[in-house]
KELUM-237842 format. One line per field, with one value per residue (C-alpha): residue in three letters; residue number from 1; x, y, z. Coordinates in steps of 0.02 Angstrom, whole numbers, plus 32768, in hexadecimal, padded with zeros to 4 digits. Layout:
residu [ALA	...]
num [NUM	...]
east [X	...]
north [Y	...]
up [Z	...]
% end
This chain:
residu [MET	VAL	ASN	GLU	PHE	SER	ARG	SER	GLU	LEU	LEU	LEU	GLY	LYS	GLU	ALA	MET	ASN	ILE	LEU	LYS	ASN	SER	ARG	VAL	ALA	VAL	PHE	GLY	ILE	GLY	GLY	VAL	GLY	GLY	TYR	THR	ALA	GLU	ALA	LEU	ALA	ARG	SER	GLY	LEU	GLY	ALA	LEU	ASP	LEU	ILE	ASP	ASN	ASP	ARG	ILE	SER	VAL	THR	ASN	ILE	ASN	ARG	GLN	ILE	ILE	ALA	THR	HIS	SER	SER	LEU	GLY	MET	TYR	LYS	VAL	ASP	ALA	ALA	LYS	GLU	ARG	ILE	LEU	ASP	ILE	ASN	PRO	GLU	CYS	LYS	VAL	GLU	THR	TYR	LYS	THR	PHE	PHE	LEU	PRO	GLU	ASN	SER	ASN	GLU	PHE	ASP	PHE	SER	LYS	TYR	ASP	TYR	VAL	VAL	ASP	ALA	ILE	ASP	THR	VAL	LYS	GLY	LYS	ILE	GLU	ILE	VAL	LYS	SER	ALA	GLN	ASN	ALA	GLY	VAL	PRO	VAL	ILE	SER	SER	MET	GLY	ALA	GLY	ASN	LYS	ILE	GLU	ALA	SER	ALA	PHE	GLU	VAL	ALA	ASP	ILE	PHE	LYS	THR	SER	VAL	CYS	PRO	LEU	ALA	LYS	VAL	MET	ARG	LYS	LEU	CYS	LYS	GLU	ASN	GLY	ILE	LYS	LYS	LEU	LYS	VAL	VAL	TYR	SER	LYS	GLU	LYS	PRO	ILE	THR	PRO	ALA	GLU	SER	GLU	GLU	ASN	ILE	LYS	LYS	ARG	GLN	VAL	PRO	GLY	SER	LEU	ALA	PHE	VAL	PRO	SER	ALA	ALA	GLY	LEU	ILE	ILE	ALA	GLY	GLU	VAL	VAL	LYS	ASP	LEU	VAL	ARG	LEU	GLU	LYS	ILE]
num [1	2	3	4	5	6	7	8	9	10	11	12	13	14	15	16	17	18	19	20	21	22	23	24	25	26	27	28	29	30	31	32	33	34	35	36	37	38	39	40	41	42	43	44	45	46	47	48	49	50	51	52	53	54	55	56	57	58	59	60	61	62	63	64	65	66	67	68	69	70	71	72	73	74	75	76	77	78	79	80	81	82	83	84	85	86	87	88	89	90	91	92	93	94	95	96	97	98	99	100	101	102	103	104	105	106	107	108	109	110	111	112	113	114	115	116	117	118	119	120	121	122	123	124	125	126	127	128	129	130	131	132	133	134	135	136	137	138	139	140	141	142	143	144	145	146	147	148	149	150	151	152	153	154	155	156	157	158	159	160	161	162	163	164	165	166	167	168	169	170	171	172	173	174	175	176	177	178	179	180	181	182	183	184	185	186	187	188	189	190	191	192	193	194	195	196	197	198	199	200	201	202	203	204	205	206	207	208	209	210	211	212	213	214	215	216	217	218	219	220	221	222	223	224	225	226	227	228	229	230	231	232	233	234	235	236	237	238]
east [D2B0	D317	D313	D37D	D3FB	D403	D4C2	D4E8	D497	D4FD	D59B	D556	D4CB	D40F	D426	D4A2	D42B	D39F	D40C	D42C	D370	D358	D3D5	D3DC	D471	D493	D504	D533	D56A	D51F	D5B1	D644	D65B	D5BE	D54A	D5AD	D59E	D4E4	D4CE	D531	D4DD	D433	D476	D4A7	D3FD	D3FC	D350	D35D	D3C5	D3C9	D421	D464	D49D	D45A	D4B2	D465	D4B1	D525	D56A	D618	D5D8	D5BD	D671	D671	D5C3	D556	D4BE	D4F3	D4B3	D470	D3C2	D3E0	D42A	D3E9	D392	D3C8	D44A	D3E0	D345	D3A9	D401	D353	D306	D395	D386	D2C6	D2E9	D363	D302	D252	D24B	D2D0	D29F	D2F2	D2F5	D346	D37B	D3B0	D420	D4D4	D511	D56D	D583	D4F2	D470	D4B2	D41D	D3A6	D3E5	D3D0	D46B	D42C	D3AE	D432	D494	D523	D557	D5C3	D619	D63E	D630	D6C7	D6A8	D722	D6AC	D624	D68E	D6BE	D614	D5D3	D658	D636	D57F	D58A	D607	D59A	D4FF	D56A	D556	D5E5	D623	D694	D6DE	D727	D7CA	D7FE	D7DB	D7F5	D88F	D8BD	D8D1	D8F3	D850	D8BB	D917	D87C	D890	D825	D86F	D861	D876	D914	D964	D950	D9D7	D9F1	D937	D920	D86F	D8A0	D922	D8A1	D826	D8AF	D8C9	D808	D7F0	D877	D830	D781	D7B0	D792	D7FE	D7D7	D784	D772	D7A5	D7C6	D856	D8EB	D99D	D9A5	D9E6	D961	D98F	D980	D8EF	D908	D8CB	D82A	D793	D73B	D7D3	D7ED	D73A	D730	D7E4	D827	D7A0	D7E4	D7F7	D79E	D78E	D70C	D765	D7B6	D721	D6BB	D744	D73C	D679	D67E	D6F7	D69E	D5FB	D65C	D69C	D5DE	D59D	D622	D60F	D557	D554	D5F2	D65F	D718	D727	D6AC]
north [C4EC	C4AF	C3F8	C36C	C374	C432	C438	C3A4	C40A	C4A7	C435	C3C3	C430	C40D	C39A	C324	C319	C2EA	C25E	C21F	C219	C1B9	C142	C08B	C03C	BF92	BF7F	BECD	BEBB	BF2A	BF16	BF8B	BFCA	BFB3	BFF9	C098	C097	C086	C10D	C185	C166	C17E	C221	C251	C241	C19F	C175	C0BF	C03F	BF83	BF3C	BE84	BE26	BD8C	BDB0	BDF2	BE70	BE30	BE80	BE75	BEE0	BF7A	BFBB	BFDC	BFCD	C05D	BFF9	BF99	BFDD	BF83	BFA4	BF4E	BEB5	BE1D	BE7D	BE4F	BED5	BEFF	BF19	BF92	BFED	C000	C046	C0CC	C0F1	C114	C181	C1E8	C1E7	C1A6	C1AD	C138	C098	C014	BF56	BED4	BE31	BDBA	BD56	BD15	BD4A	BCC9	BC8A	BC0A	BC89	BD14	BCFA	BD36	BDED	BE56	BEB2	BF20	BF77	BFD0	C06D	C035	BFA2	BFA2	BF00	BF0A	BE4C	BDDC	BD3C	BD35	BCC6	BD4B	BDE3	BDA2	BD70	BE14	BE6C	BDF3	BE09	BED0	BECE	BE5D	BED1	BF67	BFAE	C007	BFB0	BFD3	BF55	BF5E	BF02	BED1	BF4D	BED9	BED1	BF7A	C022	C0A3	C0F0	C171	C0E4	C0BE	C0DC	C0D5	C07B	BFFB	BF44	BF24	BFBE	BF82	BF34	BEF4	BEC5	BE09	BE12	BE86	BDFF	BD76	BDDE	BE1B	BD5F	BD40	BDD6	BD96	BCE8	BD2D	BDAA	BE44	BECC	BF56	BF68	C007	BFD2	C020	BFDA	BFF7	BFE0	BFC8	BF1B	BEC4	BEA8	BDFA	BE00	BDD2	BD25	BD2C	BCB1	BCDA	BCB4	BC15	BBDB	BC2B	BC3D	BCD1	BD4C	BDF8	BE8E	BF29	BFD7	C065	C0D7	C059	C001	C09E	C0FF	C08E	C083	C146	C142	C0D4	C12A	C1D1	C172	C137	C1E1	C22B	C1AB	C1B5	C26D	C267	C2E1	C2D0	C335	C370]
up [80F5	8199	81B3	81F2	8165	8151	818E	810E	8084	80A5	806B	7FED	7F9D	7F82	7EEE	7F42	7FD4	7F58	7F15	7FBD	7FE5	7F3D	7F68	7FAF	8001	8042	80DA	80F8	81AF	8230	82B2	82E6	8241	81DF	8270	826B	81A3	81A9	8226	81D3	812D	8188	81C9	811C	80E0	8082	804F	805F	80B1	80B4	814F	8141	81E3	8243	82E4	838D	83FE	848C	851C	84D1	843F	84B5	84B4	83F4	83A4	8389	8397	8439	84D9	8579	8542	8497	84CC	8477	83E9	833D	8303	8267	82D0	8345	82B3	8267	8305	830E	8257	824A	82F7	8296	81F3	81EF	8138	811A	80CF	8128	8109	8175	8153	81DA	816B	8176	80C5	8068	7FB3	7FE0	7FF7	7F88	7F0D	7F91	7F6F	7ED0	7ECC	7E3B	7EAA	7F10	7EE4	7F56	7FBC	8059	8090	8145	816C	81AD	8143	80BB	804B	8064	8047	7F9D	7F6C	7F9F	7F2E	7E9E	7EAA	7EAE	7E25	7DB4	7DC8	7DA3	7E4D	7EAB	7F46	7FD5	8043	80FB	8120	81D3	825E	82F1	8365	8336	8397	8316	82D3	8268	820D	8196	80DE	8043	7FB8	7F29	7F72	7F01	7F51	8001	8076	8127	8140	814E	8116	8083	8054	8049	7FE4	7F67	7F4C	7F33	7ECA	7E4F	7E4E	7E24	7D9E	7E0B	7DC6	7E50	7EF8	7F5F	800F	80BD	810E	8192	8181	823A	826D	82D2	838C	83DC	8456	8500	8538	8587	85B4	8515	84AF	84FD	84DB	842A	83F3	83A4	83D0	83A0	8407	83D6	8418	840C	8399	8315	82AF	82D0	8275	81E3	81E2	81D1	8143	80D9	80FC	80BB	8025	7FF6	8009	7F92	7F15	7F17	7EF8	7E94	7F07	7F0C	7FA4	8030]
% end
């Protein structure tokens, strides 16, 4: 029967679509990367999504975040994402958490209930805690490295954290992984050297606000979604 996911089923098959329908994925960070990941997973037929982010949509998000429009300004990002996801697939079970994830509140999340975990947050302490929590629960996890201050969407690669280079965030994460006994971690990263952003009023007030474009974090987010789908249905190629 023809439905929202008929074109996906032509490539993946009915069994794979059933797996996706019965899968639950947590996306930590619903910004430039995670917003695209969450929506792509919804459009892939995921049956359940947990969205974790405590931020609200601001006007500076509009240039790169799929959930950010003038009509959604001021909304919590998880609420805006949930609204879009349910409009795409009303049967998807969406849980939202208006939480800034850190080691201090990690015990509020039961990672064992997820089939896959996506780390798309910026805070290093939070990122390594997500990885540790997922791996301790035996749940696959994929982590986004730096997407700010870059202009080459085609430069992103999927790799193990210990095979990354150039990316400053990946360097920090490699060190933390070693310190925490983490032997492998799938990441999406870019070897493009970050550009120093121009001075602006926002940079002067907040210091080191990264520049970002519509097509760079979105590319990373879509790559992550593709990896999640392929891993869940155990396909090496689509």
